[in-house]
N, C-alpha and C positions, 0 to 999 in steps of 0.2 A: 269857127273859133276853136283854137287848140286847148285841150283840157289840161289843167295844171295838176301835178302830182300833189298828193296830200303831204302837208308838213309832218304829219305823224310818221309816215314811212321814211321820209328823209332822216328824221331824227333817230328812228328805230335802226335803220341800216348803219347810220353813223356810229351809234352807240355799240352796235353789234361788231362793227369793224374794230372799234377801239378795244372792245372786250377780247376779241380774238388776238389782237396784237399784244395786249397785256398778258393774256393767258400764255401765249407763245414765249414771251419774255420771261414770265415766271417759270415756265417749264424749263427753259434754257438755263436760267439761274439755279433752279433746283437741281438740274442734272449736273451742272458744274460743281455745285456745293456737295452733292452726293459723291461725285468723283473725287473731289478734294478730301472729303471725309473718308472715303474708302481707301484712298491712297495713303492716308495718314494712320490708319489703324494697323496694329501689329500683324494681324493675319495677312493683310495685303503686302506689307513690307517684307515679311518673312518669306511669303510665297515668291515674290518677285526676286528677292535675293537668292533664294534656292534655285529658281529657274535660270537666272542670269549667270550664276557662278558654278553650280553643280550640274544641273541638267545640260547646260550649254558649255560646260567645262572651261571656265576661265581660271586656270591654275595660277596664272601670274597675279591676278587680283586676289585670289585666296591667300597666296603666300605673302602678299603685301599687307594683309590684315592679321596675320598670325606671326608667332615668334619662331617658327621653324626655319633654321638656317642650314646651308650646305656645310658638309664637313671640311676639314682642312685641305683635303686633296681633291675637292670637287667644286663645281661652279654653280651659280644660280640656275643656269640652263640645265645642268645635270639634275638638280633637285626638281625643277619644273617638269622635266620629262618623266621623272620617277612618279611625281604626284599625278600627272596626267594618265600614266599607265595604270596606276592603282585605282583611280576614280572611274576609269572607263571599263573596268573588268566586269562589272555587273550593274544592273539597274539600281538607281539610288532613290531613296525615299527620305522624307523628313517628318518629324513630329515634335510637338512642343512638350516640354518637361517642366517639372516644378521649379520655380525660382525662389523657393524658400520664403514665400510671403513678401517678397520685395515688389511693391506695386509698380515701381519705375523700371523694372527689369523683366525681360522675357527671354527664356532659354529654349533652344531647339537642338535636337540631335539629328545627324544624317546617318542613314544606314545603307550598307550594301548587302542586300539580303537580310540576314539576321545579325550581321556584325556592325557594331557602331564604328563608324569610320571618321566622323568629324562632328563638330558642334559649333554653334554660333549663338550670339546673344544680341538682343536689342535693348536700347535704353531710351527712356523718354526724355526729350529735350525740353528746353525752357518754354517753347511754344506749344507743347503738348503733342508734338510729333514723335515719331520713333525712328531711330537711326541704328545701324549696325555698329556695335561697340567692340566686338572681339570675335575672332574665329580660332578654333582649335582643330588641328589635324591629328587624329590618333593613328598615325603612321610612323613606323620606325624603320629607317633604312637598315637592313640587316645583312648585307653582303659582307662577308669576312674573307680575308686572304692573308696567308702567311708566306714569308719569304726567308730563305736561308742563304746568307752570303758571307764571304770572308770579312773579318774585321778590318781589313785594309781596303775594302770596297765601300762605295757609297751607293745607297739605294734611292732611286727616284720613283715616285708615283705621280703620274700625270704632270711630270715636269717639276715636282716639288720634292726636296730632300726629306727623307724619312728620318726623324731624329731618334735619339736613344729612348725617348718617351715610349716608343712602341716596341722596345726590345722585350721579348718574353723568355728568351733562353740564350745561354752562351755555352758552347761546347768546344773543347780543345780539338784541333785538327788531328786526324789520325796519325800524322807524322810526329806529333808532339812528343810521344813516348820515346822517340829515338834521338831527340835533341838534347844537348847538354844544358845544364841549369843556367848558364849565362847567356843563352840564346832565347829570345822571346818567341814562344811558339805561336803560330797562327791560330785563330779561333773561328769557329762557325757561329755567326750571330743570327738568331731567328727574330724577325720582326712580324708582329701580327697587327693588322689594321682592321678595325671593325667600323660599322656604321656607314659603309659605302652603299651607294645606290646601284652600282654595277661593277663589273670587272674593270679595274684600272689599267692604264698603260704603264707597265713597269720597265725600268731601265737601270742597268748597273754601270757604274764607272769604276774600274778596278785600279789597283795601285800603279799601273802603268798607263792609265788613261784609256784603256781599251774597253769595249762594251761586251762582256761575256753574255752568252745566251742563258736563258732560264729553262730548266727541265723540271716537270712536275713529278714528284715522288711522294706517294702517300698523302696527297692533298697539299703538299708544300712545294712552292716553286724554288728550286735550288740553283745556285750559280754553278755553271759549268766552267771551271777555272781555266782561264787562258794563262798558260805557264809563261815564265820569263824567256826572253830571247836566249837561245842556246849559246853559251860561251864556249866556243870550240876548243880553246886552249885547255879548259878544265875537263870538258866532256871527253876529249881524246885520251887524257890521262886515266880517267875513270873507266873508260871502255877497255883500255889496255889492261888495267887492273882486273876487271871482270873476266876477261879472257884468260889472263894468266892464272887467276884463282881457279877457274873451271878446269884448266889444263892441269894444275897442281893436284886437284882432287881426283884426277884420273892418272896420276903419276907421269904426266907429260911435262911437268915443270918442277924446278927445285923450290924448296921452301925459301931459300935465299933470294929467289927471283920474285917471289910474291910479297914477302913481308915489307919491303921498302915502300909499297903503295899504301900501307896501313899504319895507323897511329899507334905507337907503343903505349902500353898501359891500358888499352881498351880491352873489353871482353872479346871483341872480334879478333884482335891481334893475338891474344892469348890462345884463343881457339885454334887459329891457324898454326900457331907455333907448336901446339901439342897434338895436332891432328895426325893420326896414323892411318894412312891410306894403303894398307897392304892388300885389301880385297877390292879389286876393280875389275871391270869387264875387260877381258883380254882383247887387245886390239893391236893393229899394226900402224895406225896413223889416225889423225883427227882433223876436223875442219869445223868452221862456223858458217852457218847460213842464216838468212833472214835477220840480220843484225840491225837493231833499231835502238836509237837513244831518244828519249822523250821526257816530258814532264820535268824539265829543268826548272828548279825553284830556288830562288835566292832568299834566304831568311834574314841575313844581314850582310855587311860588307865582307865577311870572312867565311860564311857558312852557306853551303848549297846542298841540294840533292838532285839526283838524276835517275830516271828509270831506264834500265838496260835490259834488253831481251834479245835472245838469239837461240838458234837450235845448234846444240853441240853434237857433232856427228863423230862417232867412233867407228873406224873402218877396220874390217877384218877380211883378209883374202879368203874367198870361198864362202863367206857368210854374208847375211844381210846386215846392212849398217844399223848400228844402234843410235837412235836419235833421242837426245835429252833436251827438252824444251826448258830454257832458263828465263826467268822473269824476276829481276831483283831491282829494288831501289837502293842506291848507295848514298850515304850521307858523308860529306867530307868538309873539312875546313882548312883554312890557310895556316900552316905551321912553318914559320920562317920562310915565307915565300913559296912554299910548295903545298899543294892540296893533297891531304892524306885522308883516307877513309877511316871513320871512327865507328860507323854502325851501318847495318843493312837490314832490309826486310824483304821477305818473299811476297810477291803479289799473286 
């Protein structure tokens, strides 16, 4: 006959099983509760936010939570790259700071070494949880660049026009001193743009629609002027005047041959009219070499200047040639249909 198990053990093991199941369920519930509790306390929320955004460097999310915006000449991408570069330079840490007795607010600072680089705040919500309420970046884009261009040119940075808001200096062009009062002289305009994250792409469009290059001088990027298209009918007259003037100064041309090229009543005309050239290097003949005309500049519809250079050679039989290098800018304007020289400057 088969022996029957005691009812006592059946009940015992049944109750034991129920207890184990209940204990497991309780432990699972407790663990979930503890996890929810830990997830909701500020220490956990702040640590997770720091790890997700600063340690793992989510600059895009950081910028979305703060009021830092790109400058006029830069993009969101430029700013993000700048922030990423700054935050990745050294190891970051964070710590809580006083929230001035506000129980519903927790504040934290983020440091790169000993330097405070950012801060963020948590605020308690209606359900007792904590959420990130604000982020601050203590970073200031500090790249600065200055540009000097003619007032008839337009400066672009990263494809955007630089307005007069950025003008820091205006200086008359070096030729202004030679122009008459009724001619508007060109000006050099200096623009200074601050708050950039990196060197911008600069472009100039000048008065003729050309794109002059920029050359750095003493930390300022200056326009290399592209001069106006040479007007041969004017340049040829001024070149003839320059040669005739040089010949006159060496007693190889008459005063009456020179003066018709110059405007009466000007200091230059008077100077030529009263010049006495009794003492010149004795020679038997002359010539001109390395003749160039350049830097043709039109100031208005009637006023121009042109730079003329050449080597004036005086020849003497049995002796070495005397070579005089001449480099002069002549200023002329239309007087009754004829361009007359009214001023000059040595270069």
